[in-house]
C-alpha positions in Angstrom: -7.6 -0.8 -53.1 -10.3 2.0 -51.1 -10.1 2.8 -47.9 -12.0 0.1 -46.6 -9.5 -2.9 -48.3 -6.8 -0.7 -46.7 -8.6 -0.5 -43.2 -9.0 -4.5 -43.6 -5.4 -5.2 -44.5 -3.8 -3.1 -41.4 -6.7 -4.7 -38.8 -5.1 -7.8 -40.4 -1.4 -6.5 -39.6 -2.4 -5.0 -35.5 -4.6 -8.3 -35.0 -1.9 -11.0 -36.2 1.2 -9.1 -34.1 3.0 -8.0 -36.7 1.9 -4.9 -36.0 2.3 -5.4 -31.8 0.5 -2.9 -28.9 2.1 0.6 -28.7 4.1 0.3 -31.7 3.5 3.1 -34.0 2.5 3.4 -37.5 4.0 5.2 -40.1 3.8 8.2 -41.4 0.9 8.9 -43.7 2.8 9.5 -46.6 4.9 6.1 -46.3 1.7 4.1 -45.7 0.1 5.8 -49.2 3.2 4.6 -50.9 3.3 1.3 -49.7 -0.4 0.3 -50.4 -0.1 2.3 -53.7 -3.0 4.4 -52.3 -3.5 8.4 -52.6 -3.4 10.0 -48.5 -7.3 10.3 -48.3 -7.7 6.6 -48.4 -5.0 6.3 -45.9 -6.4 9.1 -43.3 -10.5 7.4 -44.2 -8.4 4.1 -42.8 -7.2 5.6 -40.4 -10.2 7.3 -38.8 -12.4 4.0 -39.0 -9.8 2.0 -37.3 -9.9 5.1 -34.4 -13.0 4.5 -34.2 -12.7 0.9 -33.7 -10.5 1.3 -30.9 -7.3 -1.0 -32.5 -5.2 2.5 -33.0 -5.4 5.9 -30.6 -4.1 9.6 -31.5 -1.6 11.3 -29.9 -1.3 15.0 -30.6 2.2 15.8 -32.3 3.0 12.1 -32.9 2.2 9.0 -35.2 -0.8 7.2 -34.5 0.3 4.0 -32.4 -1.6 0.3 -31.9 -3.6 0.3 -28.6 -2.9 -1.6 -26.3 -5.3 -4.2 -24.8 -5.8 -4.1 -21.0 -2.6 -6.1 -20.3 -2.9 -8.9 -17.7 -0.3 -8.8 -15.0 0.4 -11.9 -12.8 1.5 -11.3 -9.1 2.7 -14.3 -7.5 5.5 -16.0 -5.0 8.1 -15.1 -8.5 6.9 -12.3 -9.6 9.4 -11.5 -12.9 8.5 -9.1 -15.7 10.1 -9.8 -17.7 9.1 -13.6 -17.9 5.5 -12.2 -17.3 6.1 -11.4 -20.9 7.4 -14.1 -22.6 4.6 -15.9 -20.7 1.9 -13.0 -22.6 4.0 -13.5 -25.8 4.6 -9.6 -25.2 7.8 -7.8 -26.3 8.5 -6.1 -23.5 11.5 -3.9 -22.7 13.0 -1.8 -19.8 14.8 1.0 -19.4 16.9 2.4 -16.5 16.0 5.7 -15.1 18.7 5.6 -12.1 21.0 4.1 -9.7 21.7 5.5 -6.4 21.8 5.3 -2.9 19.5 7.6 -0.6 17.5 6.8 2.4 14.7 4.9 2.3 11.2 6.5 3.1 9.8 5.0 6.4 7.8 2.1 4.8 10.5 0.9 2.6 12.5 0.6 6.0 10.6 -0.9 7.8 9.6 -3.7 5.1 13.1 -4.0 4.6 13.8 -4.7 8.7 16.6 -1.8 8.6 17.0 1.6 10.7 15.5 4.8 8.5 19.0 6.0 8.4 20.9 3.9 6.9 21.3 4.2 3.4 20.2 1.9 0.8 20.9 1.4 -3.4 17.8 2.3 -5.1 17.5 1.3 -9.0 14.0 2.7 -10.8 13.3 1.4 -14.2 10.7 2.1 -16.8 9.8 -1.1 -18.7 7.7 -0.8 -21.7 5.2 -3.0 -23.6 6.1 -2.6 -27.2 6.5 1.0 -26.9 3.8 2.0 -24.2 5.5 2.6 -20.7 3.3 0.0 -18.2 5.0 1.0 -15.1 7.7 2.9 -13.0 9.4 1.2 -10.3 11.8 2.3 -8.1 13.6 -0.8 -6.2 15.0 -0.6 -3.0 18.0 -3.3 -1.8 18.9 -4.3 1.8 22.5 -4.0 2.1 22.1 -6.7 4.3 21.8 -9.1 1.9 23.0 -7.1 -1.5 26.3 -5.5 -0.1 26.9 -3.8 -3.6 25.1 -4.0 -6.9 26.6 -4.8 -10.7 26.6 -1.9 -12.7 23.1 -2.1 -14.6 23.0 -1.8 -18.4 20.8 1.2 -19.3 18.5 -1.2 -22.2 18.5 -4.3 -20.3 18.1 -3.3 -16.0 17.3 -6.8 -15.5 16.5 -7.4 -11.5 16.6 -11.0 -11.5 19.9 -10.9 -13.4 21.7 -7.9 -11.2 20.7 -10.7 -8.2 22.6 -13.3 -9.8 25.6 -11.6 -10.4 25.7 -11.4 -6.9 25.3 -14.7 -5.9 21.1 -14.6 -5.6 19.7 -17.6 -7.8 16.5 -16.8 -6.8 13.8 -15.5 -4.3 10.2 -15.1 -3.4 7.8 -12.7 -3.1 6.1 -12.4 0.4 3.9 -10.0 0.7 2.4 -7.3 -2.0 0.3 -4.0 -0.6 -1.8 -2.5 -3.9 -3.3 0.6 -3.5 -5.0 3.2 -6.3 -4.1 7.1 -6.5 -3.1 9.9 -9.0 -0.2 10.2 -10.1 2.5 12.7 -9.6 4.0 15.2 -11.7 7.0 13.1 -12.5 5.2 9.7 -12.9 2.5 10.6 -15.5 5.2 12.4 -17.8 7.0 9.1 -17.6 4.4 7.0 -18.0 2.5 9.5 -20.9 -0.4 9.6 -18.8 -2.8 12.5 -18.0 -2.3 14.1 -14.4 -6.3 12.9 -14.1 -5.6 8.8 -15.1 -5.5 6.8 -11.7 -2.5 4.8 -11.2 -2.1 1.4 -9.4 0.8 1.1 -7.0 2.2 -1.9 -5.7 4.8 -2.5 -3.0 6.0 -5.7 -3.5 8.6 -7.3 -0.5 10.8 -10.3 -2.1 13.1 -12.4 0.3 15.0 -15.1 0.6 13.7 -19.1 0.4 14.6 -18.3 4.5 12.5 -14.6 4.8 15.8 -12.4 4.6 14.5 -8.8 2.9 16.5 -8.8 0.1 14.2 -5.8 -2.1 11.5 -4.4 -2.0 10.1 -2.6 -4.8 7.5 0.8 -4.8 5.4 0.0 -8.5 3.1 2.4 -10.6 1.2 1.2 -13.4 -1.4 2.9 -15.5 -5.2 1.8 -14.8 -5.8 2.6 -18.3 -4.3 -0.4 -19.6 -2.8 -3.0 -17.3 -4.4 -5.3 -14.6 -2.7 -7.1 -11.6 -4.0 -10.6 -11.0 -2.7 -12.2 -8.3 -1.7 -16.5 -9.0 -1.8 -18.5 -5.7 -0.4 -22.5 -5.7 -3.4 -24.5 -5.8 
């Protein structure tokens, strides 16, 4: 097997989804062993995949399968986990923090609360494959959600948490979208440069009767995520 054959084999695995977007490629030594080729052949094949945009190199780390622009739907029922299933992608979520704090002024206004009323805040990092695609802060109204259950660090689903307190359905009333540069923390968590623009989306979820229950403040890297607004016709 020469480097072109290896490149073809790896490209086929990437395009078929056997190596999902955002996943790390094995070390070069492992690839050489698995395919019975030399390290030189592996390097040539990886260089070709990199030039064609099928993989991305990261300083001090293994190459990862490049992620095409993912279109995340925004609708009256916006659910990250459901969107991942619909897109055929491997979505993951990680709980970063869960605490009570005073909400920012604009969040308090969305929730219809005085600024001095503390609310539960859940911060979640979401990934597709191994690549971060959003970091979100979820602010819950104490008028509708008196107390959230303890969230799993590795599966902190907002929909699941709301069901646990008796809220089986909720609607997105509005979403405000802007663009800006990331904060230092956001760039570190999302693994992007400080000069990579992000999409910032603030969405208000309500009960079917319009009572606010939760406001999400989400940040997405603009080089890999597109928000698609879908309306019932």
